[in-house]
N, C-alpha and C positions, 0 to 999 in steps of 0.2 A: 504493500500500500504506500503510495507516494505521500510524503509528509507535506502539509500545507506550507505555502510560502509565507515566511514571517512578514509582518507589516513593515512597510518602508521606514527607514531609520535615517536620522542625521547623526553621524558619528562625531563625538567630541572627546578627543584625548584630553585628559584632565591631569595637570601636574601641580595643582594648588597654587598657581601663580596668578598675577593680575590679568595677564593676557588670556589665561584659561578661563577666568571668570567672565571676561568679555566675550570669549567664544561661546560660553554657555548661555549668556544673555541673548546673543543673536542667533544661536542655534535653536533656542526655544521659539524665537520669533519666526524663524524659517520653518520649523516644524508646524507652527500654527498655520502658516500659509499653505503648506503642502498637506495639512491634515494627517501628519504622520507622527511617529514616535522619535525619541532621541535615545541614543545609547552613550552613556558616559563611561569611560574606562580609564583606569589607572594602570600604567605599565611599569612593572618592576624590572628595570633594565639591569645589566651586569653591574653598572656603576652604582645604581641605587641599592642593589643587593649587597654590595660591599660596604656601603655606608650604613646600612641598616642591619647587617648581620648580627651585630652585638645587641640589637634592641628590636626584637621581633614585634614588640608592642607598637612600634612606629607604623609598620605596615598594617597591622591589624587595626590600628586607630584610623588609618586612612580608609580602610574598607568601611569602617563604621561611618566615617565622615561622608563618604560617597552615598551611602544609604540614606543618611539624613538629608543630603542635598536632593536626592531623587524624591524622597517623600515630600519635601517642601514644594518641589516643582509640580508634583502630581496634585497636591492639595491646593496650592495657590494659583498655579497657571493652567491647570486642567490638561496638561500634556503628560502622556505616559512616558516615564523615564526609566530606562533599564540601566543596570550597573554591572560592570565586569571588572575583574582584576586579572591581567594577563602577565605572564613572565616572558621576557624576550626583549628584542629591540623594537623601537617604535615602528620603523619601516616594515619589519617582518610581520609584526602584529597586524598592522593595517592591511597589508597585502593578503595575509592569510584569512582575515575575517570579514573584510568589507562586503564580499559577495554573499557569504554565509548569513550575515546579518541583514542582507537586502538593503544596503546603504545607498542613498542617492546623492550624498555629498559628505565631505569631511569639513568640519569647522575647526580651523587650526588657529591656535593662539600663539603669537610669536612675540617674545619679550625683547626689549631693547638691549638689555645686558646679557652677555653670554653666561650660560651655566650648564654644567654637565648633566644636571637633573631635569632640565626643561625639555619638552618634547620636540620643538621645532626650531630650526634656524633657517635663514633665507636660502642658504646653500642646499640644505637637505630638501627643502620644498621644491626646488627646481631640478634636482638631480635624482633623488631617491624615489620619486613618485610619478615618473614620466609615463609609466604604463597603466596608471589607474584609469579605469573606465569612467569614473565619476569626478566631478570638479572638486577642487579644494578652495575653500573661502578662507582668506587669511585676514585676521584682525590683530591689532597690536595691543600693547598694555595701556594705551591711551585711546580714547574714542573721540575723534574730532567732530563728529556730528551726533545729534540726538537720535537720528534715524539712520537706517542702513539700506533700505530697499525702496525709498521714495523716489529718488532721482538717480537712475542708472546711467552711467556713461559708457557708451559702446564705440570704441575706436574701430573704424572699418578700413581695411586696406585692400590690396588686389588679390590676396591669397584666397583660394577657394575654401579653405578651412574656416574662414570667417563666418560661414553660415551657421556653424554649430554654436558659436558664442551668441549669435543673433537669436537663435532659437531659445537658448536659455534666458536671455534678456527679455524676450517677448513673453516667455512662459511665466516668469516671475511677475512681469508687469500685469498680465491678465489676472493673476491671483491676488495681487496687492493694489491694483489700480495705480501702478507706478508710472512715472514718466521716463521715457528713454531718450537720451540725446545721442544721436549718431554723428560721430566726428569723422570727417574725411579730409584728405589733402589732395593737392594737384600733383600729377605725375607727368613729366616731360616724355618719358618713354611711352610710345603709342600702345605697346602691348599691356603695360601696367595700367595705363589709363582706360583701355577697353575692358580689362578685367575688373577694375574698380566699378565701372559703369554697370557691368553685369551684376556685381554683388549688390550694388545699390538697388537695382531693379528687384532682385530677389528679396532683399530685406524689406523694401517698401511693400511688396506683395504680401509677404508673411505678416508684417505688422498690420496692414490694412485688413487682412483676413481675420486676425486675432482681435482687432479693435484696440490696438495699442496706441496710446497717446505718445507720439514721438515727434522729434524735431531733427531735421537733417541740417547739420552745420558743415559748410564747405570752407576750409581754410586754405586759400590758394597761395598764401605767402609763406607758409612754413615749408621747410625742407627736411626737418628731422623726422624720425620714426613717429608715426601717429600714436602708437601706444605710449611712448614717452611723453609726447605732447599732452596726451589725455590727462596725465597726472596734474600738471599745472592748471589745465582747463577746469578739471573737476574741483580743484581747491578754490579757484576764483569764481566758480559758478554754482556753488552749493551742491556739487555732486556727492552722492553718498557712497557709491561703490563703482569700481571700474572693472569691466569684464574683458579679459585678455586671453589669447591663446598661447600655449607654450610653444617654443620653437620646435618645428617639426624635424628639420635636418640640421644637426649641429655642424657648423663650419669651423675652419681653423681659427678665425677671428673670435668665435665664441669660446673656444678653448683658451685662447690667449687673454681675452679681456672679460670673459664671463658672459653668461646668457643675459639678454636684455631684461627678461622677466625678473631676474634677481634684483636688479636696481629698482624696478617698478614696485616689487614687493616691499623693498626697503624704503619706499618714498618718504621724504622728510616730513610730509604732512600726516603720515600714519593713516592714510585712507585705506579702507578695506579693499581687497582685490579678490575677484573670482578668477581662478586660474583653471583653464580647461585644456586638457591634452588633446592634440589632434587625433582624429580617428577616421577610419575609412567608412564607417557607418555612423549615422546620426543617432546619438543616444540622448533620450530624455526620460525622466522617471515614469512618465505615462504620456499618452497622446494629448495634444492640445490643438 
């Protein structure tokens, strides 16, 4: 007999940091939009195990603390919260369990200061999770906006993979009645320009079909990468979250200077970023 598919989950790795608290806050909000559950889990890594080996009560205490957090969410927010404690490394745990738990997104809390016991760093987010089927939403230990899903900034370029981040932006917009700002730039290269026009047509058709409130902004005078430009634009125009694609093919320059999404995740304004890995098929949690 086939086991029933578990209800969809927002995964929230929790390391008891300020960034993890913020991830929990916005994970609850996202679960409310998707009408799904959240799964909060603490990961006992090798480093944590060494730190706590002399005091088993620390780990036991954190198990109890997670349970108390889950009970509070269930009673106060009306969202079902599941609790897990795993042993292993963060990357391994997420890859091993995200499909089994029927996760539709990972809400990642990233702290400004480096610590061996915190779950995520900008480097790990752009290198260790490139094959995840689901998006990662990154929040920081400071929240620059009171909202996160009201004004979505969607930088659009000539790459055909842009259609997936457009679908996610449109889907969240339909659930939350959000506004989407589509940012584009001018390309001198005729192939790039034609590809961008095709993407614009596809995005406008998608958004019109979904009834998305959107605005198309064309920035003819900029020459930088549109994703990078979107960070400053979002800050100056009350953008809540920027939706970007991970680099599909890593070039030599990427290896030398780092992937562009790393700098975007580390943005000085600490704006939330939704990072989506390129896929050959279009994935959404359900049809829209």
